Structures are given as C-alpha cells and as structure tokens.
N, C-alpha and C positions, 0 to 999 in steps of 0.2 A: 504491499500500499502505499509507505514512505518513498519509495524507489516509483511509483506512477506519479504519485504529485509534483518526484523535482521536477519528473520528466516532461511533468505539464505546463511549469512557471520557465522552465526555460526555452518551451519552445515558444512559451508567451512570448522573452524577452527576445528570440530569435524574430520573431514577427515586427517589435516596435522596432529592434534598431532595421532589420533591411527596411521603416518605414522610414527611423528618421531623417530628417532634411539636413546636410551639413554643408556650411558654405564655406569657402577655402579666402578668396579676394572680399577687395570691398568694394569692387563692380559688381562682382557675385550675390552682395550685400544691395549698394543699392539694383538689382533688377530684381533682386526675391522684396524690396519694400513696394517696388511698381504697381509687381504682377500680384501682392496682398490688397495693393489699394481700388483695384477695379476687379474686383467677385461678378462673375453673372449670372451666379446664383449663390444661393446662403451658402459659402464655404463656414469651417468648422477649424481655429489653427489654436492648437495645444504646446506645451511646452515639456520635456520627456528630463526628469533630471533623476538624483538618483532614490530622491523619496515617493516619484512615481515609477519609481521602476520598483520597487518593498510596495507598494501596492499591488503594480502586476501579478507581481509574487503571488498576492497575499488575497486580490480578489480578484476573481473571473468577468466575474458583469465591471469593474472598477477600468479592467484590460480590455474590454469587448465595448466602451465609452472611449477612449482613448481613441483604444486599434479606427476606432473610423472616421477620427478624425484627417481633415481632409492633405493636413501641412503639420507634423511635429518636427519639435526644433528641440535641437541640440543644447541643456540650457545645464551648467554649470561643472566645476571641477573632477566632479566623481564619476559625471559620465562620457569624462575626456578623461579618464582613466579609464574606465571598462574597451572605450574603441583602446587603447593604446596597449591593451591586454590584450587584444585581439589584431596587430599588426595593422591595425585602421587609425589612416590621421582624424581626428578630436573636431577639425578645424574652428570655427569661432562661434569663442563660449556666446551664442544669442539666448541671452537672458531678458525674463518679459520686463524684466525691471530698465531693461535701457530697450529691449528692440518696443516697447507695448508704446511710451511715446513716440520714440521713433512713426510710428505708423498714424497711433492721431494725430499727429502733424497729418498727418498726406491727404487726413478727414476733410483740413480745413474748412466750411464751407456746406458739408454735410452734414446731417446728424447723426447725431451722438447719445450713446447709449451708455451709462458707468450704473451700473447692479451690483452691489456687492458692499459692505461695511457696513457699516451705520453715524450717523450724525454725534460731534459735527463733523468727521474724518472725511463721511459724504459729502456735505457740502464745502467741502475743503476742495474739494478732488473735483469737483464741479466746477468752482472757482478758477482753480489752475487751468483746466482743459477749456475752462470760456477765455481765460483773458491771455494766457500764455500757450498753448498749445493750439487751439483752434481756435483761434478769440470771434471766427468769422464765422464758425460752430454751433447750432440749437443744440443746447446739451439737455440729458435727461435722466433724471435717475430713481431709482430706487434703494431698499435696505437688503442686505444679504442673509435675511431669515422668510423669505416672500416663501410659498410655493411652487411648483414649477411652473403650473397652471396661472397666476401672477404674471408670473411674468410673460408668459408667453402673450396673453391681450394686452397685456399694455405694448410692449416691443409692438405687435400686429393696428395697436390704434395709430400708434408712432411712426412706426416704419424708420426703423432710425439704420445708418446706412452699415455705419459701425456698433457690437456689441459687447463691450469689453464682461466682464467676467471675474468680480471677483470675491468670489466665496469659496478659496479652498478646493482639495481635491475630498472625496470626491465628486462634494455637490455640482461644484460646477462646469463638467467634463457631462453630467449628467444634464446636467439645463441647455449646456452647449449640445449636446445630440438632440434634445425635442424639440433646441428652434431650428435645428439646420434639415427635420425631418420634415417640420410643418411649415416651415415662411413659404410666403409665396411669392418673395422679392428677393433681388440680390442684397446680395451683406455680407460683411468678414465678421465670423461670429469670435472673441477671442477668450482664451482661457484664462486668468489673470494672476490667478493665484490673491497675490497681498500687492495687486497693484494699486488699491484704490486707496490702499493705508498707505501705501508711500508715497502717492502724490498729496492727499489727505496730509501730510507729516505726522502720521502716527503715529510711523517709523524710520529713524531719519539712517539713510545708505551712510556705511562702511566708510571708512576712510578710504582714497582713489587707488594704495597702496595695500590692500586686506584683500582691493577688488581686484586689484591684477594677480597676484597668487594665488583667488580662489579662497582665503580665504574669506567673505564677506558671510557663510553661514558662525562661524563662530565670533560675528561682532553679534549679527540676530540673535544667537543662544545666551547673549553676557545680556542682552537687554531685554532679553524674554525667555528667563530657564523656566521657568514655571510651565508655557504652552508651545517651547519646542521642543524640551529636553526628551519624551519620546520618539520626536521624530531626527536629531540630531546626535542625541548618547547613545540609545539603543539605537536610531533605525542608521548610521549611518555603518558601522561597523557590522553593520548583518547585510548592508548592500558592498562591502567590501570583501565581504566574505563568498556572500553570493559569485561575485561579481567574479572569484578567484573561480573561483566551482567552475560555473559558466566558461570562462576561457581554456581549461584547461580541456573538461569537456569537448569543448569548439575544437579543438588543434586535436585531438584523441582522430 
C-alpha cells in the first residue's frame, strides 16, 4: 500500500514538472507577459513552489485543480533545487510577488478584480493597484472568505479582464478552476497566494539580498512563525526528502 501511494505522488510530481513553464531570458519573460495580457478565452495561471508540491503529494483533488491550469510557473528556490537534481535548468525565478504586479500593469485600462485577504489590507491593495500599478483601471474587490459561488456571481456581473485570487492554497486553485470552466468571456485568472497582503502592506517584502539568494521564505517565517511553521519548518524538510527520493527514482 505504501509503495502504491509513493508511486502515485511521484507520478503527479512528474506531470506537474512536465507542465511547468520555465523562462530562461528577459526577452522570453517579456513574451510571456505579452501573452498573459491578451487571453482569448478564460485562462488560469498558477505558481508551483515547494508548498504546492507537498500539497500535490498529499491531495489528489489539489493536484487535479492545479494541473488543470493553462499555465504553471516555477516559483522559489525549492523548485530550482528540484530541477537541478533532475539535471534540468530551473530558468528564472517567476515568483508571484514579482510577476503579478507586472501582469497587473499590463492590464491598465481594463477592469481588475482583487479577491482575497481582508480589509484594511484588501482596501490598501485596491488603492495601490488603482493609484500605482493600473491607474486607468476600475478595481473591484471581495474578501477571501466567501463561497466559490459568490465569487462567480460577482465576476459574472462585473466581467473583469484580470482576476487576482489571494486566498492561499488550495482554495484559490479550486475557485480558479470553477471560474475558468464557467466564465463566458476572455480573462486571466491568477492564483496569487499572499499577493494581496503584499500589495496591501500587511506583509513587507524581504530585503533584496535575501530575495536574491532564495531566503525570502525565512524572512516570512520570522514575521509570522505561528502561521507559517507547518509550511516551512515542517514542510521544507518534507519537500527536500521527497525531492531527493524523486530524483533518485527518476534517474534509475
């Protein structure tokens, strides 16, 4: 039974890695941003990091939701390590905290929805988007603790071109899957994790040096040890052990 479970998560990891889009150059990044700014159907964008890979190993329903995304991007130093263990280039780190503001700016002049977090941080995030990132856009909001059907009704009424979900995993991927499957108009649906909290100044960014060496997670853990203990203190070693086992079995 244990071997069957291990084989199951390994297969799910392989499917996710095969689908994860990696970008090697600045020009490729610009091409990606251009493509993301012009969807012709509802499109779902998700980010794959070490926490996501742990959830994928533990939850088939989460795996199915995130694997259904139209675009998966590699996020974080843990995923870079995994690709290097497989003798593959990890490409540029496309973390959501940097990528999503760049995407928002590309949607300036079109309606943008921020769905997640709570006021005052949600209110602050709307103000930042409306005043700085996309000053020509109408920005709608809803907190991150509503039912999926409520988000669907709001989005159907306002028809935003860009939908940022900041509800955390796995809820945001489940909501994104519903929206992408149901909406009758082109839009980009982004699974953004803590991006609304970052935009709303609830959580400060790590110093640039920590970001460059892949230690932003440690900075976040120091700020929110109780909330992030399981994700980082327990989850990171679990991810490393799984990554080593996956790489060993893959190379056989």
